[in-house]
Each structure stands twice: as C-alpha cells, then as structure tokens.
C-alpha positions as CSV (number, residue, x, y, z in Angstrom):
1,X,127.5,-176.7,48.4
2,X,123.9,-176.4,47.6
3,X,124.0,-172.6,47.9
4,X,126.9,-172.4,45.4
5,X,125.0,-174.6,42.9
6,X,121.9,-172.5,43.4
7,X,123.9,-169.3,42.7
8,X,125.4,-170.9,39.6
9,X,122.0,-171.9,38.4
10,X,120.6,-168.4,39.0
11,X,123.5,-166.9,37.1
12,X,123.0,-169.3,34.2
13,X,119.3,-168.3,34.1
14,X,120.1,-164.6,34.2
15,X,122.7,-164.9,31.4
16,X,120.2,-167.0,29.3
17,X,117.5,-164.4,29.9
18,X,119.8,-161.6,28.8
19,X,120.9,-163.5,25.7
20,X,117.2,-164.1,24.7
21,X,116.5,-160.3,25.2
22,X,119.5,-159.3,23.1
23,X,118.7,-161.8,20.4
24,X,115.1,-160.7,20.3
25,X,116.2,-157.1,20.0
26,X,118.6,-157.8,17.1
27,X,115.9,-159.8,15.3
28,X,113.3,-157.0,15.6
29,X,115.8,-154.4,14.4
30,X,116.9,-156.7,11.5
31,X,113.4,-157.2,10.3
32,X,112.0,-153.7,10.9
33,X,110.1,-152.4,7.9
34,X,112.1,-150.0,5.8
35,X,109.5,-148.5,3.4
36,X,109.6,-144.7,3.6
37,X,107.2,-143.9,0.8
38,X,104.5,-141.2,1.0
39,X,101.8,-142.3,3.5
40,X,98.1,-141.5,3.0
41,X,98.0,-139.3,6.1
42,X,100.6,-137.0,4.6
43,X,98.7,-136.3,1.3
44,X,96.9,-133.0,1.4
45,X,95.4,-130.8,-1.3
46,X,98.3,-128.4,-0.7
47,X,100.8,-131.2,-1.4
48,X,99.0,-132.2,-4.6
49,X,99.1,-128.5,-5.8
50,X,102.7,-128.1,-4.8
51,X,103.7,-131.3,-6.7
52,X,101.9,-130.1,-9.8
53,X,103.6,-126.8,-9.5
54,X,107.1,-128.4,-9.1
55,X,106.5,-130.5,-12.2
56,X,105.1,-127.7,-14.2
57,X,101.9,-129.4,-15.1
58,X,98.3,-128.2,-15.0
59,X,96.2,-130.1,-12.5
60,X,93.4,-130.2,-15.2
61,X,95.7,-132.5,-17.3
62,X,95.5,-135.2,-14.6
63,X,92.0,-134.6,-13.0
64,X,88.4,-135.1,-14.2
65,X,87.0,-131.9,-12.6
66,X,85.0,-134.0,-10.1
67,X,85.7,-134.5,-6.4
68,X,86.1,-137.8,-4.4
69,X,84.6,-138.0,-1.0
70,X,85.9,-140.8,1.2
71,X,84.0,-141.3,4.4
72,X,85.0,-143.1,7.6
73,X,84.6,-146.8,8.0
74,X,82.3,-147.4,11.0
75,X,83.1,-151.2,11.0
76,X,86.8,-150.4,11.4
77,X,86.2,-148.3,14.4
78,X,86.8,-145.0,12.6
79,X,83.7,-143.5,14.1
80,X,80.2,-142.6,12.9
81,X,77.6,-145.0,11.7
82,X,76.1,-146.1,8.4
83,X,73.0,-144.1,9.1
84,X,75.0,-140.9,9.7
85,X,77.0,-141.3,6.5
86,X,73.9,-141.9,4.5
87,X,72.3,-138.8,6.0
88,X,75.3,-136.7,5.1
89,X,75.4,-138.0,1.5
90,X,71.7,-137.3,1.2
91,X,72.2,-133.7,2.5
92,X,74.9,-133.1,-0.1
93,X,72.9,-134.7,-2.9
94,X,69.9,-132.4,-2.1
95,X,71.9,-129.2,-2.9
96,X,70.7,-127.9,-6.3
97,X,73.4,-128.6,-9.0
98,X,75.1,-131.3,-6.9
99,X,75.3,-134.9,-8.1
100,X,76.8,-137.5,-5.8
101,X,77.0,-141.2,-6.4
102,X,79.1,-144.2,-5.4
103,X,82.4,-144.1,-7.3
104,X,82.0,-147.6,-8.8
105,X,80.3,-150.9,-8.0
106,X,82.8,-151.6,-5.1
107,X,82.6,-148.1,-3.7
108,X,79.3,-148.0,-1.7
109,X,80.5,-150.6,0.8
110,X,83.8,-148.7,1.1
111,X,82.0,-145.3,1.4
112,X,83.8,-143.7,-1.5
113,X,81.6,-141.3,-3.5
114,X,82.1,-139.1,-6.6
115,X,80.7,-135.5,-6.4
116,X,80.0,-133.4,-9.5
117,X,79.1,-129.7,-9.3
118,X,79.7,-126.6,-11.3
119,X,82.0,-123.9,-10.1
120,X,79.1,-121.7,-9.1
121,X,77.5,-124.5,-7.2
122,X,80.6,-125.1,-5.1
123,X,80.0,-121.6,-3.5
124,X,76.6,-122.9,-2.2
125,X,78.0,-125.9,-0.5
126,X,78.3,-125.3,3.2
127,X,81.9,-125.5,4.3
128,X,80.7,-127.2,7.5
129,X,79.4,-130.1,5.4
130,X,82.9,-130.7,3.9
131,X,84.5,-130.3,7.4
132,X,82.3,-133.0,8.9
133,X,84.2,-135.6,11.0
134,X,82.6,-138.3,9.0
135,X,84.5,-137.2,5.9
136,X,88.1,-138.4,5.8
137,X,89.2,-137.2,2.4
138,X,87.9,-134.7,-0.1
139,X,90.2,-134.5,-3.1
140,X,90.1,-134.0,-6.9
141,X,89.4,-137.1,-8.9
142,X,92.9,-137.8,-10.3
143,X,93.6,-139.7,-13.5
144,X,96.3,-142.3,-13.8
145,X,97.5,-144.0,-17.0
146,X,100.0,-146.4,-18.5
147,X,103.5,-145.0,-18.2
148,X,104.5,-143.1,-21.4
149,X,106.3,-145.4,-23.6
150,X,109.5,-144.0,-25.0
151,X,110.4,-144.7,-28.7
152,X,110.3,-148.1,-29.4
153,X,128.0,-150.9,-15.4
154,X,129.9,-153.4,-13.8
155,X,130.6,-156.8,-15.3
156,X,128.5,-159.5,-13.8
157,X,129.0,-163.3,-13.7
158,X,125.7,-165.2,-13.8
159,X,125.2,-167.7,-11.0
160,X,125.6,-171.3,-11.8
161,X,123.6,-174.2,-10.4
162,X,120.5,-176.3,-10.8
163,X,117.9,-174.9,-13.2
164,X,114.8,-175.9,-15.0
165,X,115.3,-176.3,-18.8
166,X,112.0,-175.4,-20.5
167,X,110.8,-176.4,-24.0
168,X,109.3,-173.0,-24.9
169,X,110.9,-172.3,-28.2
170,X,111.2,-168.5,-27.8
171,X,112.6,-168.7,-24.3
172,X,116.1,-168.1,-25.8
173,X,114.9,-164.6,-26.7
174,X,113.9,-163.8,-23.1
175,X,117.2,-162.4,-21.9
176,X,115.2,-160.8,-19.1
177,X,114.4,-164.2,-17.5
178,X,118.1,-165.0,-17.4
179,X,119.0,-161.6,-16.0
180,X,116.9,-162.3,-12.9
181,X,117.9,-166.1,-12.7
182,X,114.3,-167.3,-13.1
183,X,115.3,-170.8,-14.4
184,X,117.4,-171.4,-11.3
185,X,114.5,-170.3,-9.1
186,X,112.2,-172.7,-10.9
187,X,114.2,-175.6,-9.7
188,X,112.5,-175.2,-6.3
189,X,109.7,-172.7,-6.6
190,X,107.2,-171.7,-9.3
191,X,104.5,-169.8,-7.3
192,X,101.9,-172.5,-7.0
193,X,98.9,-171.4,-4.9
194,X,99.8,-167.7,-4.9
195,X,97.3,-165.3,-6.3
196,X,98.6,-162.2,-8.2
197,X,96.2,-159.4,-9.1
198,X,97.1,-157.6,-12.3
199,X,95.5,-154.2,-12.0
200,X,95.8,-152.9,-15.6
201,X,94.0,-152.8,-18.9
202,X,92.7,-156.3,-18.3
203,X,93.9,-159.7,-19.5
204,X,92.9,-161.7,-22.6
205,X,92.3,-164.7,-20.3
206,X,89.3,-166.3,-21.9
207,X,87.2,-166.3,-25.1
208,X,84.3,-163.8,-24.9
209,X,82.5,-161.4,-27.1
210,X,85.2,-159.4,-28.9
211,X,88.1,-161.1,-27.1
212,X,90.1,-164.3,-27.8
213,X,92.1,-166.0,-25.1
214,X,95.8,-165.8,-25.7
215,X,97.3,-169.2,-26.8
216,X,100.2,-168.9,-24.3
217,X,97.9,-168.3,-21.4
218,X,95.8,-171.5,-21.9
219,X,97.7,-173.4,-19.2
220,X,97.8,-170.4,-16.8
221,X,95.5,-170.5,-13.8
222,X,93.1,-167.6,-13.4
223,X,90.6,-166.5,-10.7
224,X,87.5,-164.5,-11.7
225,X,88.2,-161.2,-13.2
226,X,86.4,-157.8,-12.7
227,X,86.2,-154.6,-14.6
228,X,86.2,-151.3,-12.6
229,X,85.4,-149.1,-15.6
230,X,82.7,-149.1,-18.2
231,X,84.0,-151.5,-20.7
232,X,84.7,-155.2,-21.2
233,X,83.5,-157.4,-18.4
234,X,85.4,-159.9,-16.4
235,X,88.7,-158.0,-16.5
236,X,89.2,-158.6,-20.2
237,X,91.8,-156.6,-22.2
238,X,91.1,-154.3,-25.2
239,X,94.5,-152.7,-25.2
240,X,97.4,-155.3,-25.0
241,X,99.4,-153.8,-22.0
242,X,97.7,-155.8,-19.3
243,X,98.0,-159.1,-21.1
244,X,101.7,-158.6,-21.7
245,X,102.2,-157.8,-18.0
246,X,100.3,-160.9,-16.9
247,X,102.4,-163.0,-19.3
248,X,105.6,-161.8,-17.6
249,X,104.2,-162.9,-14.3
250,X,102.6,-166.2,-15.3
251,X,102.8,-167.0,-19.0
252,X,102.2,-170.7,-19.5
253,X,105.7,-172.3,-19.3
254,X,107.1,-175.7,-20.5
255,X,104.1,-176.1,-22.8
256,X,106.1,-176.4,-26.1
257,X,105.0,-173.0,-27.4
258,X,106.0,-169.4,-27.0
259,X,107.7,-168.0,-23.9
260,X,107.8,-168.3,-20.1
261,X,106.7,-166.4,-17.0
262,X,108.5,-165.7,-13.7
263,X,106.0,-167.4,-11.4
264,X,104.2,-169.6,-14.0
265,X,102.3,-171.7,-11.6
266,X,100.7,-168.8,-9.8
267,X,97.1,-167.7,-10.3
268,X,96.3,-164.4,-12.1
269,X,93.4,-162.2,-10.9
270,X,92.7,-159.9,-13.9
271,X,91.3,-156.5,-12.8
272,X,90.6,-154.0,-15.5
273,X,90.9,-150.3,-14.4
274,X,92.3,-148.7,-17.6
275,X,90.3,-148.4,-20.8
276,X,91.4,-149.2,-24.3
277,X,93.2,-145.8,-24.4
278,X,95.3,-146.7,-21.3
279,X,93.6,-144.2,-18.9
280,X,91.5,-144.6,-15.8
281,X,90.6,-142.7,-12.6
282,X,91.6,-143.2,-9.0
283,X,88.3,-144.6,-7.8
284,X,88.5,-147.6,-10.1
285,X,92.1,-148.3,-9.2
286,X,91.5,-147.9,-5.4
287,X,88.5,-150.1,-5.6
288,X,90.4,-152.8,-7.5
289,X,93.1,-152.8,-4.8
290,X,90.6,-153.3,-2.1
291,X,88.8,-155.9,-4.1
292,X,92.1,-157.8,-4.6
293,X,92.8,-157.6,-0.9
294,X,89.3,-158.8,0.0
295,X,89.3,-161.7,-2.4
296,X,92.5,-163.6,-1.8
297,X,95.3,-161.8,-3.7
298,X,98.7,-162.0,-2.1
299,X,100.5,-159.8,-4.6
300,X,99.3,-156.9,-6.7
301,X,101.1,-155.5,-9.8
302,X,100.3,-152.0,-10.9
303,X,102.1,-151.0,-14.1
304,X,100.4,-147.6,-14.2
305,X,100.6,-144.2,-12.6
306,X,100.7,-140.5,-12.7
307,X,102.6,-137.5,-11.3
308,X,100.1,-136.5,-8.6
309,X,99.6,-138.3,-5.3
310,X,96.1,-139.4,-4.2
311,X,95.2,-140.0,-0.6
312,X,92.3,-142.2,-1.6
313,X,94.7,-144.5,-3.5
314,X,97.3,-144.4,-0.8
315,X,94.7,-145.5,1.7
316,X,93.8,-148.4,-0.5
317,X,97.4,-149.6,-0.7
318,X,97.7,-149.3,3.1
319,X,94.5,-151.3,3.4
320,X,95.9,-154.0,1.2
321,X,99.2,-154.1,3.2
322,X,97.2,-154.6,6.4
323,X,95.6,-157.6,4.7
324,X,98.9,-159.2,3.9
325,X,99.2,-158.0,0.2
326,X,102.6,-157.1,-1.4
327,X,102.0,-154.2,-3.9
328,X,104.5,-153.8,-6.7
329,X,104.5,-150.7,-8.9
330,X,106.2,-149.2,-12.0
331,X,108.3,-146.1,-11.3
332,X,107.4,-144.3,-14.5
333,X,108.9,-143.7,-17.9
334,X,109.5,-139.9,-17.9
335,X,113.4,-140.2,-17.6
336,X,112.9,-138.1,-14.5
337,X,114.6,-138.0,-11.0
338,X,111.2,-138.4,-9.4
339,X,109.2,-141.6,-8.9
340,X,105.6,-141.4,-10.0
341,X,102.5,-142.5,-8.0
342,X,101.4,-145.0,-6.7
343,X,105.0,-146.3,-6.8
344,X,106.2,-143.5,-4.5
345,X,103.5,-144.3,-1.9
346,X,104.2,-146.1,1.4
347,X,104.0,-149.9,1.2
348,X,104.5,-149.9,-2.6
349,X,107.6,-151.6,-4.0
350,X,108.8,-149.1,-6.6
351,X,110.6,-150.7,-9.6
352,X,113.0,-149.0,-12.0
353,X,113.9,-150.6,-15.4
354,X,117.2,-152.1,-16.6
355,X,118.3,-153.0,-20.1
356,X,120.2,-156.0,-21.5
357,X,123.6,-154.9,-20.1
358,X,122.2,-154.3,-16.6
359,X,122.3,-150.5,-16.9
360,X,119.4,-148.2,-16.1
361,X,117.2,-147.7,-19.2
362,X,117.1,-144.3,-20.9
363,X,113.3,-143.8,-20.1
364,X,113.2,-145.0,-16.5
365,X,112.3,-142.7,-13.6
366,X,114.6,-142.8,-10.6
367,X,114.8,-141.2,-7.2
368,X,114.7,-141.6,-3.5
369,X,111.7,-143.9,-3.5
370,X,113.2,-146.6,-5.8
371,X,113.2,-150.0,-4.0
372,X,114.6,-152.4,-6.6
373,X,115.3,-152.6,-10.4
374,X,114.2,-155.2,-12.9
375,X,114.4,-155.8,-16.7
376,X,112.3,-153.3,-18.6
377,X,114.0,-153.6,-22.0
378,X,115.2,-151.3,-24.7
379,X,113.5,-151.9,-28.1
380,X,115.9,-149.5,-29.9
381,X,118.9,-151.9,-29.5
382,X,120.0,-155.5,-30.1
383,X,123.0,-155.7,-27.8
384,X,122.8,-159.5,-27.4
385,X,122.9,-159.9,-31.2
386,X,120.0,-162.3,-31.4
387,X,118.5,-160.5,-34.4
388,X,115.6,-159.0,-32.3
389,X,115.1,-155.9,-30.2
390,X,116.1,-156.0,-26.6
391,X,112.6,-155.5,-25.3
392,X,110.6,-157.8,-23.0
393,X,109.0,-160.6,-25.0
394,X,105.6,-162.0,-24.1
395,X,102.4,-163.2,-25.8
396,X,99.7,-160.6,-25.9
397,X,96.9,-159.3,-28.1
398,X,97.8,-157.0,-30.9
399,X,97.6,-153.4,-29.8
400,X,93.9,-152.6,-29.4
401,X,92.9,-155.7,-31.4
402,X,91.7,-158.2,-28.8
403,X,90.7,-160.8,-31.5
404,X,94.3,-161.2,-32.7
405,X,97.5,-162.0,-30.8
406,X,101.2,-162.1,-31.3
407,X,104.6,-162.3,-29.4
408,X,105.6,-158.7,-28.9
409,X,108.6,-156.9,-27.4
410,X,107.6,-154.1,-25.1
411,X,109.7,-151.7,-23.1
412,X,109.0,-149.7,-19.9
413,X,109.0,-149.8,-16.2
414,X,105.6,-151.4,-16.9
415,X,107.6,-154.5,-17.9
416,X,110.0,-154.2,-15.0
417,X,107.3,-154.2,-12.4
418,X,105.8,-157.6,-13.2
419,X,109.2,-159.2,-13.1
420,X,109.4,-158.0,-9.5
421,X,105.8,-159.0,-8.8
422,X,106.6,-162.5,-10.1
423,X,109.6,-162.8,-7.7
424,X,107.3,-161.6,-4.9
425,X,105.0,-164.5,-5.8
426,X,107.9,-166.9,-5.6
427,X,108.8,-165.6,-2.1
428,X,105.1,-165.9,-1.0
429,X,105.2,-169.5,-2.4
430,X,107.8,-170.2,0.3
431,X,105.2,-169.3,3.0
432,X,106.4,-165.7,3.6
433,X,103.1,-163.8,3.5
434,X,104.1,-160.7,5.5
435,X,104.5,-158.0,2.8
436,X,107.3,-156.3,4.8
437,X,109.3,-159.5,4.8
438,X,108.6,-160.1,1.1
439,X,110.0,-156.7,0.3
440,X,113.0,-157.2,2.7
441,X,113.9,-160.5,1.1
442,X,113.6,-159.0,-2.4
443,X,115.9,-156.1,-1.5
444,X,118.5,-158.1,0.4
445,X,118.9,-160.5,-2.4
446,X,119.0,-157.9,-5.2
447,X,122.3,-157.4,-6.9
448,X,123.5,-153.8,-7.5
449,X,125.5,-153.4,-10.7
450,X,127.8,-151.0,-9.0
451,X,128.2,-153.1,-5.8
452,X,126.4,-150.4,-3.7
453,X,123.9,-151.1,-0.9
454,X,121.4,-148.7,-2.4
455,X,121.2,-145.8,-4.8
456,X,118.5,-143.7,-6.5
457,X,118.7,-145.5,-9.8
458,X,118.6,-149.2,-8.9
459,X,117.4,-149.0,-5.3
460,X,118.9,-152.1,-3.6
461,X,119.7,-153.6,-7.0
462,X,118.4,-155.8,-9.8
463,X,116.1,-158.5,-8.4
464,X,117.4,-162.1,-8.3
465,X,114.7,-164.8,-8.3
466,X,117.0,-167.6,-7.4
467,X,118.6,-165.8,-4.4
468,X,115.2,-164.6,-3.2
469,X,113.7,-168.1,-3.2
470,X,116.8,-169.5,-1.4
471,X,116.7,-166.8,1.3
472,X,113.0,-167.2,1.8
473,X,113.5,-170.9,2.3
474,X,116.5,-170.8,4.6
475,X,116.8,-167.3,6.1
476,X,114.9,-167.9,9.3
477,X,116.3,-171.4,10.3
478,X,119.4,-170.0,12.1
479,X,117.2,-167.5,14.0
480,X,114.8,-170.2,15.1
481,X,117.6,-172.6,16.0
482,X,119.4,-169.9,18.0
483,X,116.2,-169.1,19.9
484,X,115.6,-172.8,20.6
485,X,119.1,-173.1,22.0
486,X,118.7,-170.1,24.3
487,X,115.2,-171.3,25.3
488,X,116.9,-174.6,26.2
489,X,119.2,-172.8,28.6
490,X,116.2,-171.1,30.2
491,X,114.0,-174.2,30.5
492,X,116.8,-176.5,31.6
493,X,118.7,-174.1,33.8
494,X,117.9,-176.0,37.0
495,X,118.8,-179.4,35.7
496,X,122.3,-179.4,37.2
497,X,121.0,-178.6,40.6
498,X,118.2,-181.2,40.4
499,X,120.8,-183.8,39.4
500,X,123.1,-182.9,42.3
501,X,120.3,-183.2,44.7
502,X,119.2,-186.5,43.3
503,X,122.7,-188.1,43.5
504,X,121.5,-191.2,41.7
505,X,120.3,-192.4,38.3
506,X,118.3,-189.2,37.9
507,X,121.7,-187.6,37.2
508,X,122.1,-189.6,34.1
509,X,118.5,-189.3,33.0
510,X,118.2,-185.6,33.5
511,X,121.6,-184.9,32.0
512,X,120.7,-186.9,28.9
513,X,117.3,-185.2,28.9
514,X,119.0,-181.8,28.9
515,X,121.3,-182.6,26.1
516,X,118.5,-184.3,24.0
517,X,116.0,-181.6,24.6
518,X,118.4,-178.8,23.7
519,X,119.7,-180.6,20.6
520,X,116.3,-181.5,19.4
521,X,114.9,-178.0,19.9
522,X,117.9,-176.1,18.5
523,X,118.8,-178.3,15.5
524,X,115.8,-180.5,14.9
525,X,112.2,-179.6,15.5
526,X,112.2,-175.8,15.0
527,X,113.1,-176.1,11.3
528,X,111.3,-179.5,11.0
529,X,108.0,-178.0,12.2
530,X,108.2,-175.2,9.6
531,X,109.2,-177.6,6.8
532,X,106.2,-179.8,7.7
533,X,104.0,-176.7,7.5
534,X,105.2,-176.1,4.0
535,X,104.6,-179.6,2.9
536,X,101.0,-179.7,4.3
537,X,100.0,-176.2,3.4
538,X,99.5,-175.2,7.0
539,X,101.6,-172.0,6.8
540,X,99.7,-169.4,8.7
541,X,97.2,-171.8,10.4
542,X,96.3,-170.4,13.8
543,X,96.0,-173.9,15.2
544,X,99.3,-175.2,13.8
545,X,101.1,-172.1,14.9
546,X,100.1,-172.6,18.6
547,X,101.2,-174.8,21.5
548,X,98.4,-177.3,20.8
549,X,100.6,-179.9,19.3
550,X,103.4,-180.1,22.0
551,X,100.7,-180.1,24.7
552,X,98.8,-182.9,22.9
553,X,101.9,-185.0,22.5
554,X,102.9,-184.4,26.2
555,X,99.5,-185.6,27.3
556,X,100.0,-188.8,25.3
557,X,103.6,-189.5,26.0
558,X,104.5,-187.9,29.4
559,X,104.0,-191.2,31.3
560,X,106.8,-192.9,29.3
561,X,110.0,-191.7,30.8
562,X,112.4,-192.3,27.8
563,X,110.1,-190.1,25.7
564,X,110.4,-187.1,28.1
565,X,113.7,-185.6,26.6
566,X,112.2,-185.8,23.1
567,X,108.9,-184.2,24.3
568,X,110.9,-181.4,26.0
569,X,112.9,-180.9,22.7
570,X,109.7,-180.8,20.7
571,X,108.2,-178.2,23.1
572,X,111.4,-176.1,22.9
573,X,111.5,-176.3,19.1
574,X,107.9,-175.1,19.0
575,X,108.5,-172.4,21.5
576,X,111.4,-171.1,19.3
577,X,109.2,-171.3,16.1
578,X,106.4,-169.4,17.7
579,X,108.6,-166.8,19.4
580,X,110.4,-166.2,16.1
581,X,107.0,-165.6,14.5
582,X,106.0,-163.2,17.3
583,X,109.2,-161.2,16.7
584,X,109.5,-161.3,12.9
585,X,106.1,-162.5,11.7
586,X,107.2,-163.7,8.3
587,X,103.9,-165.6,7.9
588,X,100.5,-163.9,8.8
589,X,98.0,-166.1,10.6
590,X,94.6,-167.2,9.4
591,X,91.8,-167.8,11.7
592,X,93.1,-165.3,14.3
593,X,91.1,-162.1,14.0
594,X,92.6,-158.7,14.7
595,X,95.4,-158.3,12.2
596,X,99.2,-158.2,12.8
597,X,99.1,-157.1,16.5
598,X,96.7,-160.0,17.3
599,X,98.9,-162.4,15.4
600,X,102.0,-161.4,17.3
601,X,100.2,-161.6,20.6
602,X,98.8,-165.1,19.8
603,X,102.3,-166.3,18.9
604,X,104.0,-164.8,21.9
605,X,101.4,-166.3,24.4
606,X,101.7,-169.7,22.8
607,X,105.5,-169.5,22.7
608,X,105.5,-168.9,26.4
609,X,103.1,-171.8,27.0
610,X,105.4,-174.1,25.0
611,X,108.5,-172.9,26.9
612,X,106.7,-173.5,30.2
613,X,105.8,-177.0,29.0
614,X,109.4,-177.8,28.1
615,X,110.6,-176.6,31.5
616,X,108.0,-178.7,33.3
617,X,108.8,-181.8,31.3
618,X,112.6,-181.4,31.9
619,X,112.0,-181.3,35.7
620,X,109.9,-184.5,35.8
C-alpha cells in the first residue's frame, strides 16, 4: 500500500514539474521582445551611404562635415582605461589642422568627441589611429530635425464605461483624446510619479529671460530641464514644437482652462536638443537620451528625426532601454514607405499618424518598422464639423515667439508620438517598468482599423489608453495565479502520503492545510502582494520582491499550528509572484545591481527559497 501511494505521489510531482516547465516556456514565449528595428551594431558607414543613395539625398544635406568619435566605456567593461582614451584623444588633437573636443557638456563622461579637420588634413591622420580598439564608432556628425510639416477605414464603435469628465472648456475640440479613450483611462490611471523626457525644442515650462510659462502648464509637474545646444538654458522653448508636444503628454487637466493631456499627472523633463529653427545634431540628442536615462526618466518622447541612421544615437537608445526607459518616436512626415530615424532603430516605438476618421494621414511615413499609430491630425479638414481644423490642439507658445502663447492646432507624426508616450506613461504608472513589456501592452491593446494583427501603415493599430491601462493592471494576475496553483502541487505533493502514514488527526489538519495553502497561494496572496506593492509604492523594491517577508512571517507564526496553512499559502503566493517576475520581468528592480540578468536571477533564487519554505511548512 505504501509503495503504491509513494508511486502516486512521485507521479503527481512529475506531472506538476512538467506543467510548471510548460507554463514557464509559454510565458517566456508570450512575453519575448518583438522589436526588430535597426540595432547600433548593424549601422556602418557603408549602410549610411547606401541609405542616402536609395533616398536620392546628398549626405551633405544631413551632416555637418565633422566626425563623431565614440570611445569604449571602461566602467562598463568594454576595455581600455580612462588614461588610454585620454592619450589617444591627445594624440589626435596634436595633429596639425585637427581640432577635437567633447561633443557637448554631457559628452566627456560618455567619451563622445567631435573631430574637425579639413579634407587635406584627413590624409595625414594615421589609419591606425582610427582603427584603434578603443574607438567604437567613427561616423559623420548627422543632423536631425523636426519632421517636415505638410500643408496646414472601418467603422468603429467607441468603448463605453466609466470615464473622467473634465472641466477644461476646449476639451470638446480634442477629438484625438477621445480617439484613444483617454477619459476612460483617467478613471484609474493618470501617470502620477512617472517621469517623461521631452527631447525636442524645449518647453515653455517657467518664466525666464525671453520666455513666459504657458498658462495651461502651470499645474503640470516638471523636473529640471537642460539644454544640449547653445541656446536657451534649462530646456526652454524658442520654437513652439516642444511645448505643444509636452502639452499632449501632460497639459494641466481639470483646471478650468484650456485643454487636456494624456498622462496629466506625470512629470515632464524638458530637454532642448533642437534650436529655434528646428534643427540639431546627433551628439546633443544622444547626450539628452543618456541624461534622461541617468536622471530618472521612464519614458522618452522624440518627435524629431532624419533619413540617415546614426550608430551613436542607436547606442544611446539601447543604453536607455537597458536602464528601463521606453523610447517613443515619430515615424516622419514625408509620405514615404520608409520610417525615419531614430524611430526605425531597435528599442524605439515607431508611431505613424491617424486623422479624425481613423485613417492614415496623407503625410505620415509608413513601413516595416511601424509599431503603433496615434492621432496626428489633419489641419486641412474639419470632418467632425466643429468649426475648427482637425489638428491636434494644445497650448503652446506662438511660433518662435516665446513671450506669447495660444491654443494651436498642429499636425504631424510629431503629434502622434506624444499620444503614444502618454499611454506609455500610463502603463508605467501601473508598475510596468520593463520597456519591452510597456511596448507589448501598447501593441496588444491597439485597435487596427482594418481588423488586422499588423500592417505597414498602422503597425498593431491605433493606441487605446483605456485598454492599455486595464491590461497593465490585470494581465499578469492569471499567470501568477496559475503558477501559484502549480507550485502548490509541487510543494504539497507528499501531503497525501504523509496523511496516510499518520492515520490520525494529522490527516484532517494536513488535508485542510493543503487546500488552504493552494487556495491562498493561487487565488489570494499572489495578486494581493502585487496590489499592495502598488498601493505602497514598493514596485521594483529588491527587498519587497524577495523571500524576506514569507520567511519573516514564518519565523513569527510557525509555532502556532492553525496558522501554518496560511503561512504555506503566503509562501506559495510569493513564490509565484517572484517566479513570474523572473520569467516575464514586467517590473525592473531597484537596489539590485547588474541590470536585467541580475534582476531575473535575484527573483528566481528568491522564488525557489519561498517555494522551499512553503513545502517545509506544509510538512510540519
């Protein structure tokens, strides 16, 4: 009899183990990153020249005539040392006719330099110097700019449900907020605590010399701005574009004036990289990306670009991604079947533009790199009959007049991108800080006008703020619950055998313990623990996301027998939450050095410890 029970228990354990393995594999496949943009390692001078040739443009139109030198990062284990890099820079600088300097105030620590030399001088530069292993990238300094602004599908039933009714008098003209169901999303999420970097012409975010703060940004939260070009300090705007973009993301809402923003409780980080004429070079943009990642931004919006790829810029985006930043970019306004850069880079969410009737706008770029679509507007039409152009309406400075402001309708993928960045901020506000997961949720909740899964015009479809917030809030609960149930089978697999051997009241106690532990773990504490993390702001805490709490509670309550089933359930729930994090990693950890790999290892080890604890408690 005992041998039969032992065999049954072993089979149950084997089946539970196989089920856990299959479930883990399905989760990993489901949440695998799907961004196939152009990676930094694939960008070469030959590719840049080929791209220019295919587009029929002269490289001189989009370059400054100078060269960017990007050296290795010794602190990141890329080789070399600070002294060796300094010696190589000095050797280049000593060549007659060569001028080399850091490419901006944030460049020296990032080992990014700008080299100027005449054509004849280039012949005197030793090829061995430029082939040095300390030098990762040598490429022409590329110019990016605001997307060119052009002059001035299936029926869809808007979702019904709870929504926030705002008192901003011009909200009724913001058809674009209704198109993405922002008011419905505001019922549960408004982006509080999320920092969004606006890398653009700056933002009129405060009064300063030559600039007046926008009235409809007075209630918006800002963190310190920076300028990465010679111009207005503190990320201030002398154009109008950046202020309009920032308004779409976080215009002060429900303040009785003006209009609304998608994630209006988020915090804007204004970073000026484009001058008053709308142009700027790659070093300033790359430095701004790195600055944003190093200073707490969780989302970056870049409504700018150009036709040529830059390895320096692509590396900066990959750096930001490694730091947990979601980067959202405008696809471009050339009406071309090719997405511009940096939108077409790996780890950039490329956004095309829609009009009032949910069709692709006449100016929007499209192509294989499009991820999602969002409202960009069409100022040539008034399809909704409200007596105003169907552009995107926000409060901004008058064009190149930073002492005056107005409510202006703009159009462009520049306007589409901040809608998507705002939705990304709402997702991050739900505790989802892994940029791959933010992008996945945005895509999976987008609504394609033609009912397709993906195409080159809309990507996955038009973003839906309400659906994205709902999915971010609930999407992981079934996975965690399922893992908890399977872990219960693993941890409690020997209960039946132990009960049979005991042949007394232990049968009832252990049977009850098994049921209570599994039920508590599968349907109670796994989602409860995550909900509590959201309420207390402990998302991503390395201490909270560990086995410390179940072990601490076990030390306190293990001597009280009636509490053991509950303690086992708590440990199971925690094991499920931590294992799910190790597999999916929706939330990156703070206080655990080493990046994503270290986070997953930390969670996996602690999940194993919590599962072991549940098993030990259940057998007491």
